[in-house]
PQR file of N, CA, C, O and H, with PARSE charges and radii, in Angstrom:
ATOM      1  N   MET A   1       4.075  -1.308  10.562 -0.4000 1.5000
ATOM      2  CA  MET A   1       5.232  -1.868   9.895 -0.0000 2.0000
ATOM      3  C   MET A   1       5.489  -3.279  10.385  0.5500 1.7000
ATOM      4  O   MET A   1       5.943  -4.117   9.606 -0.5500 1.4000
ATOM      5  N   ASN A   2       5.214  -3.573  11.656 -0.4000 1.5000
ATOM      6  CA  ASN A   2       5.428  -4.921  12.165 -0.0000 2.0000
ATOM      7  C   ASN A   2       4.533  -5.923  11.460  0.5500 1.7000
ATOM      8  O   ASN A   2       4.934  -7.065  11.232 -0.5500 1.4000
ATOM      9  H   ASN A   2       4.846  -2.892  12.288  0.4000 1.0000
ATOM     10  N   ASP A   3       3.327  -5.505  11.113 -0.4000 1.5000
ATOM     11  CA  ASP A   3       2.410  -6.386  10.404 -0.0000 2.0000
ATOM     12  C   ASP A   3       2.980  -6.745   9.030  0.5500 1.7000
ATOM     13  O   ASP A   3       2.833  -7.879   8.573 -0.5500 1.4000
ATOM     14  H   ASP A   3       3.002  -4.578  11.298  0.4000 1.0000
ATOM     15  N   ILE A   4       3.617  -5.799   8.385 -0.4000 1.5000
ATOM     16  CA  ILE A   4       4.197  -6.032   7.067 -0.0000 2.0000
ATOM     17  C   ILE A   4       5.398  -6.972   7.167  0.5500 1.7000
ATOM     18  O   ILE A   4       5.588  -7.821   6.297 -0.5500 1.4000
ATOM     19  H   ILE A   4       3.737  -4.878   8.756  0.4000 1.0000
ATOM     20  N   LYS A   5       6.193  -6.833   8.198 -0.4000 1.5000
ATOM     21  CA  LYS A   5       7.365  -7.685   8.356 -0.0000 2.0000
ATOM     22  C   LYS A   5       6.998  -9.139   8.626  0.5500 1.7000
ATOM     23  O   LYS A   5       7.782 -10.040   8.326 -0.5500 1.4000
ATOM     24  H   LYS A   5       6.038  -6.144   8.905  0.4000 1.0000
ATOM     25  N   GLU A   6       5.816  -9.378   9.190 -0.4000 1.5000
ATOM     26  CA  GLU A   6       5.400 -10.737   9.507 -0.0000 2.0000
ATOM     27  C   GLU A   6       4.841 -11.480   8.300  0.5500 1.7000
ATOM     28  O   GLU A   6       4.712 -12.704   8.348 -0.5500 1.4000
ATOM     29  H   GLU A   6       5.180  -8.647   9.434  0.4000 1.0000
ATOM     30  N   LYS A   7       4.506 -10.784   7.226 -0.4000 1.5000
ATOM     31  CA  LYS A   7       3.924 -11.416   6.044 -0.0000 2.0000
ATOM     32  C   LYS A   7       5.008 -12.053   5.188  0.5500 1.7000
ATOM     33  O   LYS A   7       6.155 -11.606   5.179 -0.5500 1.4000
ATOM     34  H   LYS A   7       4.611  -9.790   7.187  0.4000 1.0000
ATOM     35  N   ASN A   8       4.627 -13.106   4.468 -0.4000 1.5000
ATOM     36  CA  ASN A   8       5.578 -13.713   3.538 -0.0000 2.0000
ATOM     37  C   ASN A   8       5.551 -12.954   2.217  0.5500 1.7000
ATOM     38  O   ASN A   8       4.764 -12.023   2.048 -0.5500 1.4000
ATOM     39  H   ASN A   8       3.695 -13.469   4.475  0.4000 1.0000
ATOM     40  N   ASP A   9       6.410 -13.351   1.282 -0.4000 1.5000
ATOM     41  CA  ASP A   9       6.552 -12.603   0.041 -0.0000 2.0000
ATOM     42  C   ASP A   9       5.271 -12.585  -0.787  0.5500 1.7000
ATOM     43  O   ASP A   9       4.913 -11.550  -1.350 -0.5500 1.4000
ATOM     44  H   ASP A   9       7.049 -14.108   1.420  0.4000 1.0000
ATOM     45  N   ALA A  10       4.588 -13.706  -0.864 -0.4000 1.5000
ATOM     46  CA  ALA A  10       3.351 -13.768  -1.653 -0.0000 2.0000
ATOM     47  C   ALA A  10       2.280 -12.850  -1.062  0.5500 1.7000
ATOM     48  O   ALA A  10       1.548 -12.187  -1.797 -0.5500 1.4000
ATOM     49  H   ALA A  10       4.880 -14.546  -0.407  0.4000 1.0000
ATOM     50  N   ASP A  11       2.195 -12.818   0.264 -0.4000 1.5000
ATOM     51  CA  ASP A  11       1.222 -11.936   0.915 -0.0000 2.0000
ATOM     52  C   ASP A  11       1.581 -10.469   0.703  0.5500 1.7000
ATOM     53  O   ASP A  11       0.694  -9.626   0.572 -0.5500 1.4000
ATOM     54  H   ASP A  11       2.790 -13.357   0.860  0.4000 1.0000
ATOM     55  N   LEU A  12       2.867 -10.161   0.669 -0.4000 1.5000
ATOM     56  CA  LEU A  12       3.288  -8.773   0.421 -0.0000 2.0000
ATOM     57  C   LEU A  12       2.901  -8.328  -0.982  0.5500 1.7000
ATOM     58  O   LEU A  12       2.431  -7.206  -1.170 -0.5500 1.4000
ATOM     59  H   LEU A  12       3.588 -10.846   0.775  0.4000 1.0000
ATOM     60  N   VAL A  13       3.094  -9.197  -1.965 -0.4000 1.5000
ATOM     61  CA  VAL A  13       2.727  -8.851  -3.338 -0.0000 2.0000
ATOM     62  C   VAL A  13       1.222  -8.639  -3.438  0.5500 1.7000
ATOM     63  O   VAL A  13       0.765  -7.718  -4.115 -0.5500 1.4000
ATOM     64  H   VAL A  13       3.476 -10.108  -1.812  0.4000 1.0000
ATOM     65  N   LYS A  14       0.456  -9.484  -2.770 -0.4000 1.5000
ATOM     66  CA  LYS A  14      -1.001  -9.344  -2.761 -0.0000 2.0000
ATOM     67  C   LYS A  14      -1.410  -8.046  -2.063  0.5500 1.7000
ATOM     68  O   LYS A  14      -2.303  -7.343  -2.535 -0.5500 1.4000
ATOM     69  H   LYS A  14       0.827 -10.233  -2.220  0.4000 1.0000
ATOM     70  N   PHE A  15      -0.762  -7.727  -0.943 -0.4000 1.5000
ATOM     71  CA  PHE A  15      -1.034  -6.503  -0.195 -0.0000 2.0000
ATOM     72  C   PHE A  15      -0.760  -5.269  -1.057  0.5500 1.7000
ATOM     73  O   PHE A  15      -1.536  -4.313  -1.051 -0.5500 1.4000
ATOM     74  H   PHE A  15      -0.037  -8.298  -0.559  0.4000 1.0000
ATOM     75  N   ILE A  16       0.348  -5.302  -1.794 -0.4000 1.5000
ATOM     76  CA  ILE A  16       0.710  -4.169  -2.652 -0.0000 2.0000
ATOM     77  C   ILE A  16      -0.335  -3.970  -3.743  0.5500 1.7000
ATOM     78  O   ILE A  16      -0.744  -2.841  -4.013 -0.5500 1.4000
ATOM     79  H   ILE A  16       0.978  -6.079  -1.798  0.4000 1.0000
ATOM     80  N   SER A  17      -0.765  -5.055  -4.366 -0.4000 1.5000
ATOM     81  CA  SER A  17      -1.762  -4.920  -5.431 -0.0000 2.0000
ATOM     82  C   SER A  17      -3.101  -4.420  -4.880  0.5500 1.7000
ATOM     83  O   SER A  17      -3.785  -3.635  -5.536 -0.5500 1.4000
ATOM     84  H   SER A  17      -0.433  -5.972  -4.147  0.4000 1.0000
ATOM     85  N   GLU A  18      -3.474  -4.868  -3.688 -0.4000 1.5000
ATOM     86  CA  GLU A  18      -4.714  -4.383  -3.075 -0.0000 2.0000
ATOM     87  C   GLU A  18      -4.631  -2.897  -2.755  0.5500 1.7000
ATOM     88  O   GLU A  18      -5.577  -2.151  -3.005 -0.5500 1.4000
ATOM     89  H   GLU A  18      -2.918  -5.506  -3.155  0.4000 1.0000
ATOM     90  N   LYS A  19      -3.507  -2.470  -2.204 -0.4000 1.5000
ATOM     91  CA  LYS A  19      -3.335  -1.052  -1.864 -0.0000 2.0000
ATOM     92  C   LYS A  19      -3.303  -0.181  -3.110  0.5500 1.7000
ATOM     93  O   LYS A  19      -3.819   0.936  -3.102 -0.5500 1.4000
ATOM     94  H   LYS A  19      -2.738  -3.077  -2.001  0.4000 1.0000
ATOM     95  N   ARG A  20      -2.698  -0.688  -4.186 -0.4000 1.5000
ATOM     96  CA  ARG A  20      -2.675   0.079  -5.433 -0.0000 2.0000
ATOM     97  C   ARG A  20      -4.086   0.235  -5.991  0.5500 1.7000
ATOM     98  O   ARG A  20      -4.437   1.295  -6.509 -0.5500 1.4000
ATOM     99  H   ARG A  20      -2.279  -1.596  -4.193  0.4000 1.0000
ATOM    100  N   GLY A  21      -4.890  -0.814  -5.888 -0.4000 1.5000
ATOM    101  CA  GLY A  21      -6.281  -0.725  -6.322 -0.0000 2.0000
ATOM    102  C   GLY A  21      -7.062   0.262  -5.478  0.5500 1.7000
ATOM    103  O   GLY A  21      -7.865   1.042  -5.990 -0.5500 1.4000
ATOM    104  H   GLY A  21      -4.605  -1.675  -5.467  0.4000 1.0000
ATOM    105  N   GLU A  22      -6.814   0.217  -4.174 -0.4000 1.5000
ATOM    106  CA  GLU A  22      -7.468   1.160  -3.260 -0.0000 2.0000
ATOM    107  C   GLU A  22      -7.069   2.595  -3.576  0.5500 1.7000
ATOM    108  O   GLU A  22      -7.909   3.495  -3.579 -0.5500 1.4000
ATOM    109  H   GLU A  22      -6.161  -0.417  -3.758  0.4000 1.0000
ATOM    110  N   LEU A  23      -5.788   2.802  -3.842 -0.4000 1.5000
ATOM    111  CA  LEU A  23      -5.295   4.136  -4.178 -0.0000 2.0000
ATOM    112  C   LEU A  23      -5.928   4.628  -5.474  0.5500 1.7000
ATOM    113  O   LEU A  23      -6.288   5.800  -5.585 -0.5500 1.4000
ATOM    114  H   LEU A  23      -5.106   2.071  -3.840  0.4000 1.0000
ATOM    115  N   HIS A  24      -6.062   3.752  -6.438 -0.4000 1.5000
ATOM    116  CA  HIS A  24      -6.690   4.123  -7.703 -0.0000 2.0000
ATOM    117  C   HIS A  24      -8.135   4.560  -7.478  0.5500 1.7000
ATOM    118  O   HIS A  24      -8.573   5.569  -8.030 -0.5500 1.4000
ATOM    119  H   HIS A  24      -5.770   2.800  -6.347  0.4000 1.0000
ATOM    120  N   LYS A  25      -8.870   3.809  -6.677 -0.4000 1.5000
ATOM    121  CA  LYS A  25     -10.262   4.163  -6.386 -0.0000 2.0000
ATOM    122  C   LYS A  25     -10.339   5.489  -5.636  0.5500 1.7000
ATOM    123  O   LYS A  25     -11.220   6.307  -5.901 -0.5500 1.4000
ATOM    124  H   LYS A  25      -8.514   2.989  -6.229  0.4000 1.0000
ATOM    125  N   LEU A  26      -9.421   5.698  -4.705 -0.4000 1.5000
ATOM    126  CA  LEU A  26      -9.440   6.942  -3.939 -0.0000 2.0000
ATOM    127  C   LEU A  26      -9.134   8.144  -4.815  0.5500 1.7000
ATOM    128  O   LEU A  26      -9.776   9.186  -4.683 -0.5500 1.4000
ATOM    129  H   LEU A  26      -8.705   5.033  -4.490  0.4000 1.0000
ATOM    130  N   ARG A  27      -8.166   8.014  -5.704 -0.4000 1.5000
ATOM    131  CA  ARG A  27      -7.798   9.135  -6.565 -0.0000 2.0000
ATOM    132  C   ARG A  27      -8.946   9.543  -7.473  0.5500 1.7000
ATOM    133  O   ARG A  27      -9.217  10.732  -7.637 -0.5500 1.4000
ATOM    134  H   ARG A  27      -7.644   7.167  -5.812  0.4000 1.0000
ATOM    135  N   PHE A  28      -9.619   8.566  -8.063 -0.4000 1.5000
ATOM    136  CA  PHE A  28     -10.700   8.897  -8.981 -0.0000 2.0000
ATOM    137  C   PHE A  28     -12.003   9.176  -8.267  0.5500 1.7000
ATOM    138  O   PHE A  28     -12.911   9.764  -8.854 -0.5500 1.4000
ATOM    139  H   PHE A  28      -9.399   7.600  -7.930  0.4000 1.0000
ATOM    140  N   GLY A  29     -12.118   8.768  -7.011 -0.4000 1.5000
ATOM    141  CA  GLY A  29     -13.311   9.067  -6.237 -0.0000 2.0000
ATOM    142  C   GLY A  29     -13.337  10.495  -5.740  0.5500 1.7000
ATOM    143  O   GLY A  29     -14.405  11.058  -5.499 -0.5500 1.4000
ATOM    144  H   GLY A  29     -11.380   8.290  -6.535  0.4000 1.0000
ATOM    145  N   VAL A  30     -12.165  11.079  -5.586 -0.4000 1.5000
ATOM    146  CA  VAL A  30     -12.063  12.443  -5.073 -0.0000 2.0000
ATOM    147  C   VAL A  30     -12.567  13.451  -6.087  0.5500 1.7000
ATOM    148  O   VAL A  30     -13.131  14.476  -5.703 -0.5500 1.4000
ATOM    149  H   VAL A  30     -11.298  10.622  -5.781  0.4000 1.0000
ATOM    150  N   THR A  31     -12.378  13.188  -7.368 -0.4000 1.5000
ATOM    151  CA  THR A  31     -12.712  14.180  -8.381 -0.0000 2.0000
ATOM    152  C   THR A  31     -14.209  14.460  -8.452  0.5500 1.7000
ATOM    153  O   THR A  31     -14.616  15.588  -8.731 -0.5500 1.4000
ATOM    154  H   THR A  31     -11.920  12.355  -7.680  0.4000 1.0000
ATOM    155  N   GLY A  32     -15.033  13.438  -8.202 -0.4000 1.5000
ATOM    156  CA  GLY A  32     -16.472  13.625  -8.328 -0.0000 2.0000
ATOM    157  C   GLY A  32     -17.129  14.203  -7.094  0.5500 1.7000
ATOM    158  O   GLY A  32     -18.097  14.957  -7.203 -0.5500 1.4000
ATOM    159  H   GLY A  32     -14.702  12.522  -7.975  0.4000 1.0000
ATOM    160  N   SER A  33     -16.622  13.864  -5.929 -0.4000 1.5000
ATOM    161  CA  SER A  33     -17.291  14.312  -4.709 -0.0000 2.0000
ATOM    162  C   SER A  33     -16.261  14.627  -3.633  0.5500 1.7000
ATOM    163  O   SER A  33     -15.080  14.303  -3.759 -0.5500 1.4000
ATOM    164  H   SER A  33     -15.836  13.251  -5.841  0.4000 1.0000
ATOM    165  N   GLY A  34     -16.730  15.254  -2.597 -0.4000 1.5000
ATOM    166  CA  GLY A  34     -15.854  15.565  -1.479 -0.0000 2.0000
ATOM    167  C   GLY A  34     -15.464  14.301  -0.728  0.5500 1.7000
ATOM    168  O   GLY A  34     -16.273  13.387  -0.572 -0.5500 1.4000
ATOM    169  H   GLY A  34     -17.689  15.518  -2.495  0.4000 1.0000
ATOM    170  N   MET A  35     -14.239  14.254  -0.272 -0.4000 1.5000
ATOM    171  CA  MET A  35     -13.754  13.064   0.409 -0.0000 2.0000
ATOM    172  C   MET A  35     -13.799  13.306   1.910  0.5500 1.7000
ATOM    173  O   MET A  35     -13.392  14.366   2.387 -0.5500 1.4000
ATOM    174  H   MET A  35     -13.581  14.996  -0.399  0.4000 1.0000
ATOM    175  N   ARG A  36     -14.289  12.335   2.645 -0.4000 1.5000
ATOM    176  CA  ARG A  36     -14.402  12.506   4.092 -0.0000 2.0000
ATOM    177  C   ARG A  36     -13.083  12.224   4.790  0.5500 1.7000
ATOM    178  O   ARG A  36     -12.680  12.968   5.683 -0.5500 1.4000
ATOM    179  H   ARG A  36     -14.620  11.474   2.258  0.4000 1.0000
ATOM    180  N   ASN A  37     -12.415  11.163   4.392 -0.4000 1.5000
ATOM    181  CA  ASN A  37     -11.146  10.814   5.014 -0.0000 2.0000
ATOM    182  C   ASN A  37     -10.016  11.347   4.142  0.5500 1.7000
ATOM    183  O   ASN A  37      -9.638  10.716   3.155 -0.5500 1.4000
ATOM    184  H   ASN A  37     -12.743  10.559   3.666  0.4000 1.0000
ATOM    185  N   THR A  38      -9.487  12.487   4.498 -0.4000 1.5000
ATOM    186  CA  THR A  38      -8.483  13.134   3.657 -0.0000 2.0000
ATOM    187  C   THR A  38      -7.121  12.464   3.749  0.5500 1.7000
ATOM    188  O   THR A  38      -6.269  12.684   2.888 -0.5500 1.4000
ATOM    189  H   THR A  38      -9.794  13.000   5.300  0.4000 1.0000
ATOM    190  N   HIS A  39      -6.902  11.659   4.766 -0.4000 1.5000
ATOM    191  CA  HIS A  39      -5.612  10.997   4.921 -0.0000 2.0000
ATOM    192  C   HIS A  39      -5.577   9.615   4.285  0.5500 1.7000
ATOM    193  O   HIS A  39      -4.554   8.934   4.365 -0.5500 1.4000
ATOM    194  H   HIS A  39      -7.594  11.480   5.465  0.4000 1.0000
ATOM    195  N   ALA A  40      -6.654   9.185   3.660 -0.4000 1.5000
ATOM    196  CA  ALA A  40      -6.719   7.839   3.090 -0.0000 2.0000
ATOM    197  C   ALA A  40      -5.725   7.660   1.953  0.5500 1.7000
ATOM    198  O   ALA A  40      -5.089   6.611   1.849 -0.5500 1.4000
ATOM    199  H   ALA A  40      -7.485   9.737   3.595  0.4000 1.0000
ATOM    200  N   ILE A  41      -5.581   8.671   1.096 -0.4000 1.5000
ATOM    201  CA  ILE A  41      -4.627   8.574  -0.012 -0.0000 2.0000
ATOM    202  C   ILE A  41      -3.209   8.498   0.535  0.5500 1.7000
ATOM    203  O   ILE A  41      -2.402   7.691   0.074 -0.5500 1.4000
ATOM    204  H   ILE A  41      -6.098   9.523   1.180  0.4000 1.0000
ATOM    205  N   ARG A  42      -2.916   9.318   1.494 -0.4000 1.5000
ATOM    206  CA  ARG A  42      -1.585   9.324   2.102 -0.0000 2.0000
ATOM    207  C   ARG A  42      -1.282   7.986   2.778  0.5500 1.7000
ATOM    208  O   ARG A  42      -0.174   7.464   2.656 -0.5500 1.4000
ATOM    209  H   ARG A  42      -3.571   9.974   1.869  0.4000 1.0000
ATOM    210  N   ASP A  43      -2.260   7.435   3.487 -0.4000 1.5000
ATOM    211  CA  ASP A  43      -2.073   6.156   4.160 -0.0000 2.0000
ATOM    212  C   ASP A  43      -1.871   5.019   3.168  0.5500 1.7000
ATOM    213  O   ASP A  43      -1.063   4.122   3.407 -0.5500 1.4000
ATOM    214  H   ASP A  43      -3.160   7.859   3.587  0.4000 1.0000
ATOM    215  N   ALA A  44      -2.598   5.052   2.062 -0.4000 1.5000
ATOM    216  CA  ALA A  44      -2.446   4.018   1.037 -0.0000 2.0000
ATOM    217  C   ALA A  44      -1.055   4.092   0.413  0.5500 1.7000
ATOM    218  O   ALA A  44      -0.403   3.066   0.218 -0.5500 1.4000
ATOM    219  H   ALA A  44      -3.255   5.780   1.868  0.4000 1.0000
ATOM    220  N   ARG A  45      -0.603   5.299   0.103 -0.4000 1.5000
ATOM    221  CA  ARG A  45       0.738   5.461  -0.477 -0.0000 2.0000
ATOM    222  C   ARG A  45       1.812   5.012   0.499  0.5500 1.7000
ATOM    223  O   ARG A  45       2.796   4.390   0.099 -0.5500 1.4000
ATOM    224  H   ARG A  45      -1.132   6.132   0.261  0.4000 1.0000
ATOM    225  N   ARG A  46       1.630   5.320   1.763 -0.4000 1.5000
ATOM    226  CA  ARG A  46       2.600   4.923   2.784 -0.0000 2.0000
ATOM    227  C   ARG A  46       2.654   3.396   2.922  0.5500 1.7000
ATOM    228  O   ARG A  46       3.732   2.816   3.052 -0.5500 1.4000
ATOM    229  H   ARG A  46       0.831   5.825   2.088  0.4000 1.0000
ATOM    230  N   GLY A  47       1.496   2.761   2.894 -0.4000 1.5000
ATOM    231  CA  GLY A  47       1.441   1.308   2.986 -0.0000 2.0000
ATOM    232  C   GLY A  47       2.146   0.634   1.815  0.5500 1.7000
ATOM    233  O   GLY A  47       2.867  -0.348   1.991 -0.5500 1.4000
ATOM    234  H   GLY A  47       0.621   3.232   2.789  0.4000 1.0000
ATOM    235  N   ILE A  48       1.928   1.176   0.616 -0.4000 1.5000
ATOM    236  CA  ILE A  48       2.595   0.637  -0.572 -0.0000 2.0000
ATOM    237  C   ILE A  48       4.108   0.796  -0.437  0.5500 1.7000
ATOM    238  O   ILE A  48       4.860  -0.135  -0.724 -0.5500 1.4000
ATOM    239  H   ILE A  48       1.343   1.974   0.473  0.4000 1.0000
ATOM    240  N   ALA A  49       4.547   1.956  -0.007 -0.4000 1.5000
ATOM    241  CA  ALA A  49       5.982   2.214   0.122 -0.0000 2.0000
ATOM    242  C   ALA A  49       6.617   1.307   1.166  0.5500 1.7000
ATOM    243  O   ALA A  49       7.714   0.793   0.945 -0.5500 1.4000
ATOM    244  H   ALA A  49       3.937   2.712   0.226  0.4000 1.0000
ATOM    245  N   GLN A  50       5.962   1.102   2.278 -0.4000 1.5000
ATOM    246  CA  GLN A  50       6.510   0.238   3.321 -0.0000 2.0000
ATOM    247  C   GLN A  50       6.608  -1.201   2.850  0.5500 1.7000
ATOM    248  O   GLN A  50       7.599  -1.879   3.122 -0.5500 1.4000
ATOM    249  H   GLN A  50       5.071   1.520   2.457  0.4000 1.0000
ATOM    250  N   ALA A  51       5.591  -1.673   2.147 -0.4000 1.5000
ATOM    251  CA  ALA A  51       5.603  -3.048   1.655 -0.0000 2.0000
ATOM    252  C   ALA A  51       6.669  -3.239   0.586  0.5500 1.7000
ATOM    253  O   ALA A  51       7.362  -4.256   0.571 -0.5500 1.4000
ATOM    254  H   ALA A  51       4.786  -1.123   1.926  0.4000 1.0000
ATOM    255  N   LEU A  52       6.804  -2.261  -0.308 -0.4000 1.5000
ATOM    256  CA  LEU A  52       7.842  -2.360  -1.335 -0.0000 2.0000
ATOM    257  C   LEU A  52       9.236  -2.320  -0.732  0.5500 1.7000
ATOM    258  O   LEU A  52      10.137  -3.015  -1.201 -0.5500 1.4000
ATOM    259  H   LEU A  52       6.242  -1.434  -0.296  0.4000 1.0000
ATOM    260  N   THR A  53       9.417  -1.513   0.304 -0.4000 1.5000
ATOM    261  CA  THR A  53      10.709  -1.440   0.979 -0.0000 2.0000
ATOM    262  C   THR A  53      11.047  -2.771   1.630  0.5500 1.7000
ATOM    263  O   THR A  53      12.171  -3.255   1.501 -0.5500 1.4000
ATOM    264  H   THR A  53       8.685  -0.948   0.685  0.4000 1.0000
ATOM    265  N   GLU A  54      10.101  -3.360   2.318 -0.4000 1.5000
ATOM    266  CA  GLU A  54      10.332  -4.644   2.967 -0.0000 2.0000
ATOM    267  C   GLU A  54      10.630  -5.736   1.942  0.5500 1.7000
ATOM    268  O   GLU A  54      11.503  -6.574   2.168 -0.5500 1.4000
ATOM    269  H   GLU A  54       9.187  -2.966   2.422  0.4000 1.0000
ATOM    270  N   LEU A  55       9.917  -5.735   0.825 -0.4000 1.5000
ATOM    271  CA  LEU A  55      10.152  -6.714  -0.226 -0.0000 2.0000
ATOM    272  C   LEU A  55      11.528  -6.540  -0.833  0.5500 1.7000
ATOM    273  O   LEU A  55      12.208  -7.522  -1.128 -0.5500 1.4000
ATOM    274  H   LEU A  55       9.208  -5.055   0.641  0.4000 1.0000
ATOM    275  N   ASN A  56      11.948  -5.288  -1.022 -0.4000 1.5000
ATOM    276  CA  ASN A  56      13.269  -4.997  -1.566 -0.0000 2.0000
ATOM    277  C   ASN A  56      14.372  -5.435  -0.604  0.5500 1.7000
ATOM    278  O   ASN A  56      15.392  -5.972  -1.036 -0.5500 1.4000
ATOM    279  H   ASN A  56      11.396  -4.490  -0.782  0.4000 1.0000
ATOM    280  N   VAL A  57      14.181  -5.213   0.671 -0.4000 1.5000
ATOM    281  CA  VAL A  57      15.176  -5.628   1.677 -0.0000 2.0000
ATOM    282  C   VAL A  57      15.324  -7.143   1.654  0.5500 1.7000
ATOM    283  O   VAL A  57      16.437  -7.662   1.740 -0.5500 1.4000
ATOM    284  H   VAL A  57      13.353  -4.776   1.022  0.4000 1.0000
ATOM    285  N   ARG A  58      14.220  -7.841   1.539 -0.4000 1.5000
ATOM    286  CA  ARG A  58      14.276  -9.304   1.505 -0.0000 2.0000
ATOM    287  C   ARG A  58      14.985  -9.819   0.269  0.5500 1.7000
ATOM    288  O   ARG A  58      15.741 -10.787   0.353 -0.5500 1.4000
ATOM    289  H   ARG A  58      13.316  -7.419   1.469  0.4000 1.0000
ATOM    290  N   THR A  59      14.760  -9.192  -0.878 -0.4000 1.5000
ATOM    291  CA  THR A  59      15.391  -9.672  -2.115 -0.0000 2.0000
ATOM    292  C   THR A  59      16.877  -9.355  -2.139  0.5500 1.7000
ATOM    293  O   THR A  59      17.653 -10.114  -2.719 -0.5500 1.4000
ATOM    294  H   THR A  59      14.146  -8.405  -0.946  0.4000 1.0000
ATOM    295  N   THR A  60      17.293  -8.261  -1.528 -0.4000 1.5000
ATOM    296  CA  THR A  60      18.717  -7.942  -1.519 -0.0000 2.0000
ATOM    297  C   THR A  60      19.481  -8.801  -0.537  0.5500 1.7000
ATOM    298  O   THR A  60      20.673  -9.038  -0.730 -0.5500 1.4000
ATOM    299  H   THR A  60      16.663  -7.644  -1.056  0.4000 1.0000
ATOM    300  N   LYS A  61      18.825  -9.278   0.517 -0.4000 1.5000
ATOM    301  CA  LYS A  61      19.471 -10.165   1.473 -0.0000 2.0000
ATOM    302  C   LYS A  61      19.680 -11.563   0.884  0.5500 1.7000
ATOM    303  O   LYS A  61      20.651 -12.244   1.211 -0.5500 1.4000
ATOM    304  H   LYS A  61      17.856  -9.086   0.674  0.4000 1.0000
ATOM    305  N   ALA A  62      18.762 -11.976   0.018 -0.4000 1.5000
ATOM    306  CA  ALA A  62      18.816 -13.337  -0.540 -0.0000 2.0000
ATOM    307  C   ALA A  62      19.841 -13.477  -1.634  0.5500 1.7000
ATOM    308  O   ALA A  62      20.001 -14.561  -2.196 -0.5500 1.4000
ATOM    309  H   ALA A  62      17.973 -11.422  -0.248  0.4000 1.0000
TER
END
């Protein structure tokens, strides 16, 4: 979470889009084959939520 707080708004938006792309690949990759890292989807969702929360806090303060 500290890493997310240190990023500026543009980097947060970029981070969110990257994580969403990663989540999309993970979701559709699971259907065809067994997944080795079972926590990857959960970690991606958590990262997106943390970044969105931080972005929302910044916009409400401004």
